[in-house]
N, C-alpha and C positions, 0 to 999 in steps of 0.2 A: 504494500499499499503506500503510495506516494505521500509525502508529509503534506499538510496544508499549504504550506509555502511554496512547494514545488508544483502543486496542482494549480494554484491560482497563478503562479508565474506563467504555466503553460497556456491557461486560458487568457491571460492578458497578452501573451505573445501573439496568439492566434488572431486577436482583432487589433493588434498595434502596428504600427509601420515598422517597428524595431523589436528586437527580441528582449524580453524582461527577464532578469535573473532571479532565481531564488532569494539571493542576498538582498535584492531591492525591496522584494516583498517583506522579508524578514525584518528588514530596517523600518520599513512603514508600519507593520504590525506592532512592532516595539514601541514606536511613537504613539500609534493610537492608543495603545494599552497604557500608556503614561499619561494619557489625558490631552493629547495634542489634538487639534482640529484638522479636518481636511484642507481648508483654506490656508492655515499656517503651514503645515507640512508642504503643500504644493509650492507656496511662495517664497518660504524662508528656509526649508530644509532640502535643497535640491542636491546638494553635494551627498547627503545622507542616503537619499533614495535613488539616485541616479536619474534625477529630474523626472520622476512620475508626476504626470499632471492631475489635475482636480477630476477629470473624468476618469481616469484610471484608479484614482484612489477612492473615488466612490464606488466603482464597481469592485474594488479589492475589499472595502469596507463591508458591502453587501454580501459577497462571497464568503468572507472571514465569518460573518455571522451564521451563514447557512452551514458551512462545513464545521463549525464548532459545534452547532446543535447536532449535526449529523454524528459527530464523535461522541458526544454526551450520550445519545440514543445507542450507538454502536456499545458502548461501555455498559450501559444498563442490560441491554440484550444479552450480551456475553455473560454477565454476571447471572441473569435469570436462567439461562440454558445450563450454565455450570452447576447452579444451584440444584437443577434438576437431574443432574448426573448424566446428561444427554450430549455434552459439548464434545465432539469429536475433532481430530485434528483437520479434517477435510471441511467441516462445517465452520470451524474457527477462521480457516483462511479465506472462504468465502465471504463470511461477515466482515472480516478485516479489509477486504478488496471491495466491498460493496461502495459504489460511488454516489448512490442516491437513496433517499429516504424511502423511495418505493421498492427498491430492490432489497433494502435492509428489512423492511416489513414482510416482504415475500419470503425470505429466508426464516424469519422469526415465527411466520403464521403456524407451523405445526405445533411449535412449543408455547404458543401463546394461551394464556388461560382464557377459556370460553365457557359459556353456558353448556350444560349437558345436552349433547346431540344425540340424534338417532343412531348414529354410527357409534358413539361412545356407549350407548345402551347395549346395542348389539355385541360390542367387545366384551363388556362386563357379563354379558350371558354365555360368553365362549364361542361366539361365531366367527371369530378372527381365524380360528382353524380352517373353519370351511371357506372363507372368502380367499385365504392364501391357497387353499387347494386347488378351488376352481380357476384362480388366476394362473397358478403355476402349471396346471395340467387340465386343458380345455377338453381333453378327451373324456373327462369324467362327466356323469350324468348329473346335472343338477338336482333334479328332483329326488333321485335315489340318495345322493350325498346329504341333502338337506334334512330328509327322513330322521336321520340319526341325531339330529340338533333340536327336535321337537321338545319344548318345555313350556307348557301352559302356564306354569306358575312364574316363568320369567317372562312373560308376555309373547311367546312365540309358539302359538298352539297349532300351527300346520305348516307345511312346506312353504307355502305363499309367504307367510309371515317370516320364515327364516331367511328365505332368498332375499326378501326385501332388506331384512337386517344385514345380510352379507352384502348386499349391494350398497348400502350407505357406508359401510366401512370401507370399501374400495373407492367410492365415490369422494369421500373425504379425504382419503390418502392420495388420490389423483390431484384433487383440487388444491392440495397444499404443496405441491411439487413446484419448488422455486423455479427450476429450469423450465418446466411447461409454461408457468404463468409468464416469464420473461419472453418466450417464444410467440405465445398467443398475444401478449400485449404488443409486440414489435409488429405482428402480422396485422390486427386490428388497426393500429396507428396508419399503416400504409394502405389499407384496402376498405376500412370502415366507411359507411356513408351516414352523416350526420342528418337525421330525419325528423322533421317537425309536422305536426299535423293538428289542426284546429280541433279542440275539446267541443264535442256536439253542444249545440245550444248557446255558444259563445260568440256567434258572428257579429252582432251588434256591438257587444261590449269590448270585443277585441279588434274593432275595425282597424286601429292604428297598426296591428300585426298582421294585416291581410296578405303581406307578401310572403308570410311564412305558414299560411293555412295548409299548403301542400309543398313543403320545400324539401328537397333532397340536395345534400352537397357533400363531396368528398371531404371527410373528416380533416385530412391533414392540409386541405386548402382553404378551410374556412377562416376568413378574416375575423381579427378580434372584434370589430364592431357588429358584425352580423351574428357572432357566437353571443355577444352579451345582448343583443337585441331578443335572441331566442331564448336565452335563460331568463330574461325578463319577462317575455311572454308565459314561459312556464310558471314562474314565480307567482304571476298575477292570475293563474288559473286558465289562461287562454289557450296555451298550446301544451301538447304532450310531446316529449322529446324522447329519441332513442337512436341507438346505433345498429345499423343493418350491415350484413356482409353478404353480398351476392344474392342469388336465389336458389333456394333448396328446392329442387325438383323432385316429383315423386320418384321413389325408388332410389335416390341418391342420399348421401349423407353430407352434412354441413361441413364445409372445409375445416372450421375449428374441431369438429368432432374427428375428423381424419388425422388431424395433428395429435389429438389426445391418444388415439388408437396407436399411432406411429410411435409416439414417445414410449408407450408401456408394450409395445410388441403384440398388440391384439390384432388378430386377422380374422376373416370370416373364410373357413375352410370347410364348412360343414360339420365340424365336430359338435358334440353334445351340448358343450358349455359356450360355443361362440355366439350364439343368438343371446344368451344372458349377459355375456361379457359386452356385446353390442349395445344392449340395454344400459349397462353401467356407463359407457362411454357417453351416449346420448343424453342420459340425465346428468352426467357430470357436467356436460357443457350447459344444459338447459337450466337446471336447478342450481348448480354451485357457481359455475364460472361465468356465465354470460352476465348476470346481474353485477356480479362483483366488479368484472373488468369494465362493464359500461359506466359503473360508478365511478372507477378509478379514471377512465379516459376522459368522461365527461369532466370531472373534476380537473384533470391536468388541462384540458381545453379551457376551461374557465380561469384556471390560474394564469395561463399563457395570455389569455385575453386581457385579464386584469392588468398583467405586467404591462403589456403593450398600450392599454388604456391609460395607466398611470404614466408611462413614458411620453404618451402625447401631452397630457396634461402637464407634465413637468417642463416639457420643451415649449409650450406655448407659454406657461407661466414664466419661464426664464426670459423669453423675447419680451412679455409685457413689463416684467421688472425693470429690463435693461432698455426700455424704451427711451427714446431722446427726450431730455428735459428742455422745456421752454427757458428755463433758466430764472435767475432773480429778478424778476420784473413785477411791478405791482398789477395785481390781477383781480377784475371783478367777475366773481362765481355767480352764475345764474342757475338755479334749480327750478326748471320750468313746471308749471301746473296750471290748471284751469280754474275750478271753483274756488280752491283754497289759495290762489294766487302763485306767483312767481317768487321764490326766496332769493334774496340777494346778499352776498357778503363780499367785502373788499378786503384784500390782504396785502401787506406790503411786500417788498422784495425778498424778504426772509420768510414769508408764510405768516406773519404776525396778523392777528385779525384787527382791522381798524374800524370797520363799520358794518352795519346789518341794515336791511329793510325789507318789507314785503310789499309787492307791487300787484296790480290786477289787469293787465293789458289784454287779456282774452276773455272769451265768454265765461260767466253771464255779465260781468261788469264793463268789459271792453273799454279800460280806461287807457287807451293806447298813449295819448298825448301827455297824460298826467304822469303815466310811467316813464316816458322819455325825460320829461322834466326832472323828475327824482334821479333817474340813472345818470343824467348829464351832469347834474350837480355832484353826484358822488365821484364820477370820474374826474371831473375837474379838480375837486377838493383833494383827491389822493393821487393824481397824476398817473391814472391808470393806462398801462400799455397793452395788456392782453383781456380779452373777454372769453370766459370759459363758459360753455353751455352744455348743461347735462343733456343726455340723449334719451330722456324718458318722454313721458306723455307731453304734447304740445311742444316738443323740441324745435320742429322746423318752423312752427310760428314765432317761437322765441328767436330763432336764428334770423327771421325777417325784422323781428324787433332791434335785434343787434346791428343789422344793417342800417336801419334808420338812426340809430343812435350814433353810429361811426359817422355818417354823413351830418348828423346834428353837431358832431365835435372834431371836425376835420384837424384842428390844430393839434389834437393828442395822438394822431396817427396810430390808431388803434387796431388791432387784429383779432378777428373772432375764431374760435376753435371749438368744435364739437367734443365733448368729453364723455367717455364712457361712465354711466353711473353704477355699474355693476358692483355690488357690494357697499355702496355708499350709505344704504339704509341700515346694513348691519353695523358699519362704524358709528353712525350717529346715534344708535341706540346702545352702544357698548359702554362699558364700565370706564374704558380708557377714555371716550369722547366726554363722558360725563365729568371726569376729572380735569380733562383739559378745558372744557367749557361749562362749568356747573351752572352758570346763570343762563345759558344759551338754549332757546327752545331747540328740539330735537331736529325739525325740519330746517332750521338755519344752519346747524351743524353740517348738514348735507351739503348746503352751498359752499361753506368753507372747504369741504374736503374736495369738492369739484375743482375750486380754484387751485388749490394747492396740488392736486393730481396734474394739473398741466404745468405747473412750475417744476416739480420733481416727482414723477410717477413713483420711483421706488421709495422714496421717504414716505409718501402717503399710503401706498398700497401694503407696507409692511404692518400696517395698524389693523389690517382685516385679515380674518382667517383665509388662508389662500383657496380653500374650497368654496369660498364665497364670492370670489373674483369671476368664477363662470367661464373657463375657457377648457374646461374638460370634456372628456367623451364618456357617457355612462358612469359619472363619477359616484354616483349614489349605489351602483351595483357592484363596486369593487370593495376589496379589503379597506376599511377605514384606517386600520393602523398603518398599513403598507403605503397608502396614499399620503397620510399625514407625514410619515417619516420621510417620503421621497420630496414632498412639497417643502418641507422644512429645510432639507438639504439645499433644494434649489434657492430658496430665499437666503440661506447663509452664504451661499456661494456668490449670489448677485450682490449682496450687501457689502461683503468684503472684497469683491473685485472692483467696486467703486471707491470704497472707503468713506468714511464719514467725518464730519467737522465736529469734534468733540465739544465745541462751544455752542453749537446751534441744533444739534441733533436732538430728536425726541427720544423719550426712553425707550419708546418701542423700536426705534431704528437701533438704538444702542445695543439693546438685548439681543440682536442678531449678529453682532460683532464676534469673531472668534474669541472663545474664552469667557464671554460675559453672560449673564442671564439677566432675567427681569429684575431680581434684587439689586444686582451690582449696578445695572444700568439706572436705576432709580437712585442709587447712592451717588452715582456721579451727577446726575441732574441736582440733585438735593445739594451736593457740596458746590456745584457750580452756582447755584442760586444764592447759597450763603456767602461764598468768598470770591464771586466774580469770575470772569473768564480764566481759563487755565491759560497759562503764559508758556508753558512747555509740558511735553509728555511726561517728564519726571514727576510733575506734581500730581499726576494720576496716582502715584503710590501713596499720596495722603488720603486717598478716598478710603473710607472705612470699608474692610473685608476685602480690598484689592490688593492682592499679595504679588509676589515676584512671579510666580507661575502663570498668574492671570495677565499680569503686566507683559510677560514674554509673548503670550498668546495674541493680545489685543493691540499692543502698542503700534505695530506697523500698519494696521488698517485704521487708526485714529489719527485725525489730522488736527494741529493747532496751527490755525492760520495767522500770519503776522506776529508769531511768537518770538521768544528769545534766540531759538535756533533755527535758522531757516530749513533744515533737514526735517524738523518736526511737521513741516507742512506736506511732506513727501511720503511715499511708501518705503522709503529707506528705513530699516529697522534700527532702533537704538544700539542693539547689541553690534551693528556694523559700523557706528559712528567713527570709531577709531581707524576704521580702514578708509573711510572718506577723508579724514584728516591726513593720513599717511599719503593719499593720492594727491592732496592738496599741497602737501610738503615737497613731495617728490617732483611736482610740476612747477613749483614756485608760485601757486596761485593761492588766493583766499577761497574759501568755501563759497561765499556769496557770489564771487565772480565766476566761479566754476558753473554755478547753476544757470542753465539755459544757454550756455555758449556752445551751441551744437557742433560748429565747424571743429573746435578744439577737442571736444569729448570724443568726436568720430575719429580723430587720429591717434588717440590713445590704444596701445595695445594691452588689453585686459591681462594679458598672461604676465605682464610685468608686475602686476599688483597681487599675484596670488601667493599664499603662504598655506602652512599646516593647518591653519584655521579657515581661511576663506579660498574657496576653489573657484574656478573659471565660471561656473553658472551665476554665483552669487556676484562676483566682480562685473560681469556682462550685464546683469540686471541693475547694478548700481549706476552704472555708467548711463544706461538708458533712462533710469529715473532721474539721474541729474541733469540730462538733457531736456525731458519734460516733466518735471515734478508735479505729482499729484494728478497726472493725466486721467482723464475720464474716458473709460472704454466704450461709453455709449455713442450712438451715431449722432450726426447733426439733426438738429430739429427741422421737421419739414411739415407741411399740411397738404391735405388733398382738397381738391376744389369739387363740391358737388354741383351738378348740374341744375342751373336756375329752372323753376317749373316743374322739376322732377322731385316730388314730395312724398308720394304713396304709390302704391302698386298699380293703382289705376293710370297712373301718369307713364308706365313703362310701356314700351312698344318694343317687339321682337326686332332685332337689328341695331338698335340704340348702341352707340359705344360711349360708355361713362368711366369716369375716375372713381377709385373706391380705395377703401383700406382694408386690409387682410385682417380679419378678427380672429379667427380660430382655424388652425390647421389639423385635420384629422387623418386617419389612413385612408379615406375614400376621397379626399379632396380637400378644398379651402373654401371657407365662408368669407364673402366680402360684404362689407357695409358700403351701400351705394346712396344711402342718404333717404331711403323710403320706409323706414319703420320695419323693415324686415331684411335680414342678411340673405343675400343670394348664394347659392352653391355652384363653385366650379368643380365639377367632378374631376377626378384625378385623370381621365382621359382627355380632359380639355384644358389641361394646364398649359401644355406644351406641344408644338409640332413634333418633338422627339419623344421617345419613350420615357415614362417617367414610372420608376418603381416606388419611389417615396415622395409624396408631395412636398416635404420639407426640402428636398433637393432643389425645388424651384421657387418656393415661397416661405415665409415665415410671418408669424403675427406682426402687424404693424406696417408691412411692406405697402407702398402706395402702388396701384396696379391699374391698368386699362382692362375693361371687360367688355364683352358684347353680350347683350340680352338675347338669350336663346329661346326661352320659354317663360310664360307669366300664368301662374295659377292661382287666380284671386280668392276662390273658394277655400282653398287650402293654405292660403298664405306661403306660396312657394314660388322662387324664382331660380330659373336655371341660367346660369352665365357661362361664358368661355373665355379664356385669354387668349384663344387662337382667332386672330381677326379674319383669317380665310374662311371660317366656319360660316354656313349659312343656317339661319333658324328653320327647323323642320327637316333639314337634310340629314339623311341617314347615310353616314360614310364609314369605311373602315378607318378608325382612328389608330393612334400609335399603340393603343391598349390592345387593338384587334378586336374587331367586331363590334365595338362601341358605337353608340348613336352619338354622334358628334354634337347634334343639336338638342338632345334632350337628356336629362339624367335618367340612366339606366334604371329599369323597373326594379332590379333586385337591390338596388342602393337607396331607393327613395324612402322606403319605411325604416331603412336602417339608421336613418339621420334623425332619430328621435330627440338626440340630445343637441341638435343643432340649435343656433341662436334663435331665441324668440325675439320679437322687436327690439333690434339694437338700434334702430332709428339712424343714427349717425355715428362716426367715430372719430377720434381725433388722430392726427398723425402720429402722435406719441402712443398710440396703440392701445387704447382700452376697449375692449369689446366685450359683449356679454353672449357667450354661447350657452343659454341657459337650458340645464337640463330638464328632461320630462320629470315632473314631480312623481315622487312615489304614490 
């Protein structure tokens, strides 16, 4: 059995551009066990791990967890079998070599404590001798042999009951054979068909699952989104689900029965016991193995579908969190509404709340001019640069209001942008929002959040449970523990990739920094409020409960702008400050003059400054950081232009070419916000003229794209789009995916998009969109 480190190294090598050595894995494991975080290891321990990146480290962390659980289970199984006195050398070897939990449980099955079975009852009655005799010598006559074992007191009053008991003994023995289970499972994975059928009488109730009322698909080819849709239909009592393998014709045996017979050398040669043994094989499959393997394989399908769905969610969340910030500019936040009015909030360049109001420009009050007067006064008073408009109810009407406001105040040169409201209501009613704005009405908190999202999406979205942001695929159908673990890792990686200003960051943002938690983050804020802004990173050590280990993990990701030491505003870790000082001394420069001198820094040879403590990766990173200290990895801020006059589904016409924002990327395509209160779907076959295996190869959440309207289905609130300008609406052509309908969304995919965005209305270029999942 390979060690955990060797196995993980092999797995990482298989998916990496270069080979990963066991020593690298061992070093990373040691750091993780010491309490180091993935962002810290990836950024500041490159020499130790051989420059494993954050993606490799996340995979390593997940596999380490699984393989350690596997080893714990392995040890428990070995102890149990040894205690029973049944642990042979061969069995021990097989258990030690088992590389999955499934294989391990297959091996343990014969020794697992279970409820009293029919086979066990028969064994207790002494029928094991008969079972062995008929199995070993099919030339024996079953009825004649069974007559010797009749015992009414033990529950076997005639030959039929005796043979039934002997049959169950062999059935249970066959069904617990690990080699047979492995072979059958492998065969079914390749050959089985996933079959879904409508539960009689559920037609109307289950209309949304109509694509699966009579659905058959090769198990190994079933994509995650369809698998999850089918499982949801089963959970809701609409669909029945089964695995099928081929057609069993009259007079023939099921292929799995043939495999069982072959495994145990059972053949039909006309001998007296052959028919009885054939019954044993048939019932072993039908009674013992079919349901067991079907449950296992459907469970594996669900697990793999969940994993893929979680990966899709994590990838989209990553893109949302790293959306381009509009930057530190005074912003007017508008949370649209009709009867209850539009909520208004003005925040300054740092996100501090300056002013609020409630206006009623829309029906029923229709106070358009009065609203403009109020907003114009607020904008002039606070020198507003940006207008952030929530994309909920009345968003396009409020967008028109913003247009008039900009015309009314030309001297301010304001820009309007639509912002997704996804999760804003969750934040508004949260304990965090109540602490931040105890005197503010819940609805006005939403307007503040909308304004801040435009300024810095990352800083604002970390205040919301990632699951409430709504860019997932069937997020309510997957393991919530696995989902939360994955999304938390994404948030941690994104926050640390950007870094935070320790003197302006909220407690929610600080809590996501490497090494920190909610308590320490609040301690930093409390200390900052009591003592004023931090002047250096070193002052962080004065914060209660923030010790040396925490400082080591967090310091490089915390920025002190305009502090005593210019390096404190960069990603250079304090532990490497002596190295920077040495570089400055050796080059005859002062540290401040080095920073930003790109031409000079690029002429330096990193190898000249390496030593036994700091290797080439660290020196190279430091020189890059000195070139552009505190650089933000997020893209430049851009906005999409929605077409005037196109505000609802009824305004759309097939053939229209529009600009939109990608709001969500799934396995089957991408959703695009074109400003009509309903995101349209670009199916994977219409993303590019070239073959597309993974939509993420072409687009990601937040991309601004041009799309052509292919189909508008007003009754079902569906819009089919294409990113191939050569496509003609209604034209059925062989697309890059083969056999696809280029003009329309394929039938098999339409109802599998139940987790597509509900009215997202508009989106902002900085990418927030709501791909709201179907409610439970």
